[in-house]
N, C-alpha and C positions, 0 to 999 in steps of 0.2 A: 295693786290689789293682791292681797295674800289669801290663799285658801289651800286646803289639802291637795297635794300634788296628784293623788290618785284620780282626781276628777279628770285630769288631762289624758288618762290612760283608758277611759271608758269609751267604748264604741259610740260613734255619733249616729244619729238617725237622719238619713238623707231623704228629702222629699222633693216632689215637683208640685208646684202650686200654680194652677192655670190662672187664677185671679191675680196673683202676684205678677205673672208674666204680662197679662193684659194691662195692668196698671203701671207697669214699668219699674217695679220695686227690685226684682232680681232677673237677670238675663235668663230667658227660657223658663223662668219661674223655679229655678233650681237653687236650693239652699239646704242647710242642715242644722239640726239642733244638737247641742252637746249637753251633757249632764250639768255642766256649769251654767248653761243658759236657763235650765229649769230651776236650778238652785237659786239663781238671782231672782227669777220671777216669783218663786215661792218664799224667798227670804230665808230659807234654811235647808239643810240636808238632814234627812232622817230616814229610817227604814220605810216609811210610807211614801215619801217622795221618790226614794230609790226604787221601790216596788212599782210605782206608777210608770216610771221611766223604763224599767226592765220589761214590764208587761207590754208596753207599747213597742219597744224595740223588737222583742221576740215575735209579737203578733204581726207587725208590719213586714218583718223579714219572711215570715211564712206566707202572708197574703200576697206579697209582691216579690217573689224570688228573683234575684239578679236584676232588680230594677228599683227605681225610686218609688216610694209610696206616693200616691196622689192625695195630697192634702186637700180636704174639703170634699172628698169622695169616700169617706169612711164613717160608717155608723157605729156608735158605741153604746152598749147596754150594760147596766149594772143591776145586780140582784137587789142590792140595798137601796133604801130611800136616800135621797140627797142629804138629809139631815142625820142619817145614821152613821155612827162611828167616824171614820175618816173618808167616807165615800166622796164628800165634797172636795177634799184636798186632792184625792186621786183624780177625780173628775177634772179639776182645774189643770193639773199637769197634762193629762191626756188631751184635754181641749187645746192647750197651747200647742201641742205637737201635731195633732190631727186636724185641728180647725173645727171639730165637731162641738156643737153647743146644744143646749136645750131650746128654749124659746127666745133667748136673749141675743142670739148670734146674728150675723150678717144676713140680711134678707135677700141679697142677690142683686144682679143687674138684669132687669127684664126677664126674670125667671132662671137666669144662669148664675152659677157660683154661690148659691145660697148655702149657708153654714148652719142655720137654725134648724131645730128639730132633728138633728143627727145624733143627739145624746139623750138617753132616757134612763130613768131610774125605776125601781120597783118592777123590774122585768122578770118574766117567768123563765129564769135560767138557773142552773145549778153552779155555775162558775163564779169567780170574782167579777170578771168582765168578759163580754163578747164583743169582738171586733168583726165588722162585716163590710166587705167592699160593696159599694152601691152599684157599681157598673155590672158586676157579674153575680152578686149574691153569695160569693164564697165567704165563709166565716170561720173564726177560730175562737174557742173558749179557753180562757186562761185562769188558772187558780194560782194565787200568790200566798205563800205562807212562809214568813221568814223565821219561824220559831226554831228551825233546825240550826240557825246561826245564833248561838246564845250570846246574850249580853254579858259583859264582864260583871262579876259580882260586886265590884266596887261602885258601879253606876248608881244603883238605887239609893244607898245611903248618901252619896254625894248629891244626887238630885234633891233629896229631902233637905239637905243643908242649904242648897241653892234656893229652893222654893221658900224656905223659912228665913232667908237672908242671913244665914249663919256661916256660909262658906267664905274662906279667905281666897285671895287671888290665886294661890297655888292650887287649891282644891277646885276652883272654877276651871283653871287651865287643864288639870288632870281630867275633869269630867268631859270637857270638849274633845280632848284627844281620844278618850275611851269611846265616846259617842261616835265619832267619825271612824274609829277603828272598826266598829260593828258594821257601819254602812259599807266600808271598803270590803269587809269579809262577805257581806251579802252579794256584792258585785263579783267577788271571786268564786262564789258558789251558786251562780244563776241556775244551774241544773238541779240544785237541791231546793231552791225556794219557789220555783214555778213549775207547773205542769199544764199540759195542754190536752 
């Protein structure tokens, strides 16, 4: 499997999942998510997928300092509707990492380990996303704005050629390299693209 090597340099998100422990999937329910994991799940890497990963990484580090985040014990709220813009894409990535879902998620075992109803949209918040620990109510609001990391000016005309079926193999390769270059630069400038 070949992919941009900077994926391997991105900090992983370490979680503890009590359901996973009970069901014997991972010892002590401890495992981690890498950016490569979410790229495989999403099927692509872009500023939106990167932003969802970054927001989750930074929020969980704040909510669970010096410890693993407890997957399945995190509530996630979005200002946007599920069908607005890229809210659904962001929600899917965050759901994969935190376990939070709207009504479609796991219903639990005799009232324990439920994952449904932990994600909501159209919330009365001013941030991009709010993450809240269910156990103690501590929350953090995150705003993601990648506009300070500019796309290469060659991207737009190359994208138009690709969409119109006019790009040759060399142009398609150039586009993919430039696309991932911006994603890499977003990760290199986390402090500029998010605020809490």
